[in-house]
ZAMI-487275 format. One record per residue (C-alpha): residue in one letter; z, y, x. Coordinates in steps of 0.05 Angstrom, whole numbers, padded with zeros to 5 digits, always signed. Last residue first. Layout:
<recs>
AZYX/...
</recs>
This chain:
<recs>
K+02623+03017+00516/N+02561+02993+00553/E+02518+02967+00496/I+02485+02899+00486/I+02439+02900+00426/A+02422+02836+00388/V+02358+02840+00347/R+02320+02829+00282/N+02319+02904+00269/L+02251+02916+00299/Y+02219+02872+00245/P+02244+02919+00191/K+02214+02983+00221/G+02252+03047+00237/Y+02303+03022+00286/P+02379+03025+00287/Q+02390+02988+00221/Y+02465+02977+00213/T+02492+02945+00149/D+02445+02886+00155/G+02496+02840+00188/K+02535+02882+00239/P+02561+02828+00285/D+02607+02861+00338/L+02624+02812+00394/K+02663+02830+00457/L+02645+02821+00530/M+02676+02837+00598/N+02734+02790+00586/Q+02683+02733+00581/D+02669+02741+00656/V+02593+02733+00664/G+02572+02665+00694/F+02497+02665+00677/K+02491+02604+00632/N+02560+02597+00602/V+02582+02670+00597/L+02518+02710+00589/A+02481+02655+00549/D+02541+02642+00504/Y+02548+02716+00488/V+02473+02722+00472/Q+02478+02662+00425/K+02542+02689+00393/A+02509+02757+00378/R+02450+02722+00344/M+02496+02673+00307/E+02539+02731+00280/S+02476+02769+00258/L+02451+02708+00220/A+02518+02700+00184/Q+02518+02773+00163/N+02444+02767+00142/K+02460+02706+00098/K+02516+02744+00062/S+02476+02808+00055/T+02417+02769+00026/G+02351+02753+00060/T+02295+02801+00079/Q+02289+02877+00080/K+02357+02888+00114/D+02333+02857+00180/A+02393+02828+00217/I+02436+02857+00273/G+02483+02825+00324/M+02519+02876+00367/I+02543+02853+00436/T+02593+02903+00463/Y+02602+02909+00539/V+02669+02920+00573/K+02669+02945+00646/G+02716+02922+00699/P+02665+02887+00742/V+02604+02924+00770/K+02562+02872+00806/K+02571+02823+00750/I+02539+02875+00704/A+02472+02874+00741/D+02463+02799+00748/A+02480+02791+00674/F+02428+02843+00654/N+02375+02808+00695/Q+02393+02742+00663/I+02392+02772+00593/N+02320+02798+00603/L+02300+02730+00630/M+02330+02698+00568/E+02288+02746+00525/R+02225+02720+00557/E+02247+02648+00549/S+02260+02659+00475/I+02331+02661+00447/D+02348+02621+00383/Y+02376+02662+00326/K+02321+02656+00274/G+02309+02685+00203/L+02249+02726+00227/K+02241+02719+00302/F+02291+02749+00351/M+02292+02807+00400/V+02345+02820+00453/T+02356+02895+00466/I+02388+02922+00528/N+02436+02981+00540/P+02432+03012+00608/V+02478+02993+00667/I+02510+03054+00700/V+02534+03041+00771/E+02596+03081+00790/Q+02609+03109+00859/K+02680+03115+00884/V+02689+03165+00941/V+02728+03132+00997/E+02778+03171+01038/K+02780+03144+01108/A+02794+03080+01144/P+02755+03071+01208/K+02685+03046+01196/N+02667+02973+01183/K+02687+02981+01110/E+02640+03040+01104/N+02582+02997+01128/Q+02600+02944+01076/L+02602+02997+01023/E+02534+03023+01044/S+02505+02954+01038/A+02536+02944+00970/L+02510+03013+00948/K+02440+02994+00970/N+02444+02928+00932/A+02468+02965+00870/K+02412+03016+00876/A+02361+02960+00882/D+02391+02925+00823/K+02389+02989+00783/E+02315+02997+00798/A+02302+02926+00778/L+02341+02937+00714/Q+02300+02999+00698/A+02235+02962+00711/E+02260+02905+00666/L+02277+02956+00613/E+02207+02987+00616/S+02174+02919+00614/I+02218+02901+00554/K+02197+02965+00518/Q+02124+02950+00529/T+02132+02879+00505/Y+02172+02902+00445/P+02118+02951+00424/S+02067+02894+00431/Y+02106+02848+00386/D+02063+02857+00324/P+02093+02813+00269/V+02055+02755+00238/V+02069+02756+00163/P+02073+02687+00133/P+02029+02673+00072/A+02066+02682+00006/P+02086+02615-00024/R+02038+02590-00078/D+02052+02605-00151/F+02059+02560-00212/N+02038+02579-00283/R+02066+02590-00353/K+02124+02639-00345/A+02122+02648-00404/F+02129+02597-00460/N+02074+02547-00473/Y+02059+02530-00546/G+02032+02462-00566/F+01987+02442-00623/G+01974+02378-00662/V+01941+02310-00663/T+01976+02244-00671/L+01960+02171-00657/S+02018+02122-00663/P+02027+02050-00640/I+02088+02013-00668/E+02103+01951-00627/E+02154+01898-00643/I+02189+01856-00589/G+02209+01784-00599/Q+02277+01750-00601/G+02262+01697-00653/V+02242+01716-00724/K+02277+01778-00751/Y+02251+01814-00813/G+02280+01882-00826/D+02224+01920-00790/F+02269+01933-00729/R+02288+01859-00723/G+02237+01848-00668/N+02271+01897-00621/V+02232+01960-00602/L+02170+01982-00564/L+02140+02048-00589/V+02068+02060-00568/R+02039+02130-00562/F+01970+02162-00565/E+01973+02239-00564/I+01918+02289-00577/N+01943+02360-00565/F+01909+02428-00575/D+01941+02478-00528/V+01966+02550-00538/A+01996+02600-00489/D+01943+02610-00435/S+01889+02597-00487/L+01856+02538-00522/R+01872+02486-00468/I+01862+02414-00489/N+01923+02373-00471/N+01914+02297-00477/L+01980+02259-00478/I+01981+02186-00458/G+02028+02130-00478/T+02095+02099-00468/S+02158+02089-00510/V+02220+02046-00499/A+02273+02034-00552/A+02347+02022-00559/E+02361+02002-00631/K+02396+02023-00695/Y+02377+01982-00756/V+02405+02003-00824/P+02429+01942-00863/N+02426+01950-00921/V+02379+01977-00974/D+02389+02036-01022/E+02334+02076-00988/K+02301+02039-00931/W+02321+02043-00859/S+02298+02043-00786/R+02330+02079-00726/A+02306+02086-00655/Y+02343+02114-00594/G+02314+02131-00526/A+02268+02113-00469/G+02207+02145-00438/I+02140+02136-00405/F+02084+02187-00399/P+02010+02193-00382/I+01982+02264-00380/F+01907+02277-00377/D+01893+02352-00376/W+01831+02383-00407/T+01805+02455-00402/R+01833+02471-00333/D+01854+02545-00329/A+01921+02537-00293/R+01888+02492-00241/Y+01928+02447-00196/G+01889+02397-00155/G+01839+02345-00181/I+01879+02282-00168/T+01951+02303-00182/N+01932+02362-00227/S+01889+02317-00272/I+01940+02260-00269/N+01994+02303-00300/W+02054+02256-00301/L+02106+02264-00356/L+02175+02231-00357/D+02198+02223-00429/G+02264+02229-00467/H+02271+02195-00534/I+02288+02204-00607/N+02253+02151-00651/F+02248+02154-00726/F+02241+02104-00782/N+02228+02097-00857/F+02209+02031-00889/K+02152+01993-00923/E+02139+01919-00928/D+02087+01890-00975/S+02090+01818-00999/Y+02044+01762-00978/G+02013+01700-01009/S+01950+01735-01029/Y+01938+01801-00994/E+01939+01854-01048/S+02014+01849-01039/S+02071+01820-01079/A+02142+01831-01103/G+02147+01905-01088/D+02163+01941-01023/V+02202+01890-00981/F+02247+01923-00929/K+02300+01870-00917/A+02254+01810-00904/L+02288+01743-00913/T+02272+01732-00987/P+02205+01766-00980/N+02178+01711-00934/S+02103+01719-00925/T+02110+01789-00898/V+02066+01851-00898/G+02066+01919-00863/K+02081+01993-00871/A+02116+02045-00827/S+02146+02113-00840/L+02165+02179-00806/G+02165+02171-00730/A+02175+02217-00670/Y+02228+02265-00644/Q+02213+02283-00572/A+02249+02306-00509/R+02207+02327-00450/V+02201+02322-00374/G+02148+02345-00325/I+02114+02325-00260/T+02045+02346-00235/P+02046+02423-00231/T+02121+02420-00215/I+02181+02421-00262/W+02140+02426-00325/K+02188+02433-00383/G+02195+02400-00451/I+02205+02406-00526/S+02173+02358-00575/L+02163+02345-00650/D+02125+02284-00675/L+02102+02261-00743/A+02068+02198-00768/P+02042+02178-00837/S+02026+02105-00852/M+01969+02058-00833/R+01981+01985-00850/Y+01923+01978-00898/G+01876+02011-00849/I+01897+01964-00794/S+01880+01904-00839/A+01933+01856-00864/K+01949+01789-00832/T+01966+01830-00769/D+02032+01847-00801/Q+02061+01777-00794/E+02114+01785-00739/G+02109+01860-00731/Y+02053+01907-00708/L+02062+01969-00750/V+02009+02024-00748/N+02031+02097-00747/V+01986+02156-00766/G+01977+02230-00751/G+02017+02293-00744/G+02034+02338-00686/A+02084+02389-00661/S+02093+02420-00593/I+02141+02461-00551/F+02135+02485-00479/W+02177+02508-00421/N+02145+02531-00356/D+02200+02579-00334/F+02273+02580-00359/F+02300+02541-00299/K+02264+02583-00247/N+02199+02562-00215/T+02190+02517-00155/L+02139+02549-00108/Y+02074+02511-00096/P+02051+02472-00035/G+02004+02451-00058/Y+01932+02432-00076/K+01884+02479-00112/G+01849+02503-00049/S+01780+02495-00080/S+01751+02447-00028/N+01774+02383-00062/Q+01759+02407-00132/T+01689+02381-00146/Q+01709+02311-00126/A+01770+02317-00172/F+01725+02311-00234/A+01701+02243-00210/A+01773+02221-00199/A+01793+02247-00268/S+01736+02209-00302/V+01753+02145-00265/L+01827+02152-00282/I+01811+02164-00357/M+01763+02105-00360/
</recs>
């Protein structure tokens, strides 16, 4: 019935944008505590001979937990208090409470117990209906394991058992910080837990408790910020200008080469050395990336063709990262990879002599341009 109700409720949520992804919060976020009281009912070997009302006894639970995601959480819980049942064999039962019972032929059993366990919580409402911080009712099944102990004053032995618990927690939201909780839980434990062992069976102790929970801040989950699409139009214009300058320099270099050849064909005379000046170029990168786009590779190719025609110069490749994003350590590594990518392209792809190049990764310590996205670059300078 719970699953059908949650599925029907989810049909109104499919278009609300409540599904992930969501950011994982810090360790001290999304913690909660709760306390509740109610009743336990013992289901031992012969306890069903008495009515459920006769076997009811007080129950208490105290919990602390954390939601890791909107759908998955963990908690630790102390639960228990006392249990009551009946037995037809008081000589073998360890926890007999009086010689007889109001049920003819049976004696009452009564003992104290507690169970300390860890639970894995699954919020079905958020799983099916999408995450909503303001949802009124959350259905939360859980399963857990831990340690259980039963005893009676002045009676030996004390039973210490491994135990499994499962159930469902209903959270009713009263405010951002406070919930009203209705929890149904079943403790599964060895058959000797009530002091009367017959065979190797399992005993069940269902509990129903109501109480309140308090949610510590931070109480909700956030979506990642939408990506910012940068405006590359200033870069495109600058690249066009640089390409025009490179084309002009190539033309001048070709003209000088032709003139040099003509001079070589003339009788020897004093030669006036002419120097070709290659301008600095800028290679742009995307946020957090160091791979070179096809457009930038064309820019590097033109630069390589130019500097190969004027050997003897040394060019510095500066890698730079945007100071507004990332840490200094990550930005230093990113600037090194950007400079190395440009170096590898010049040497291995376009045949530039490696002795003409040197690397100078700046990290985010050098911000040559006024806007953050303009500083995700590698600059090649003629030094």
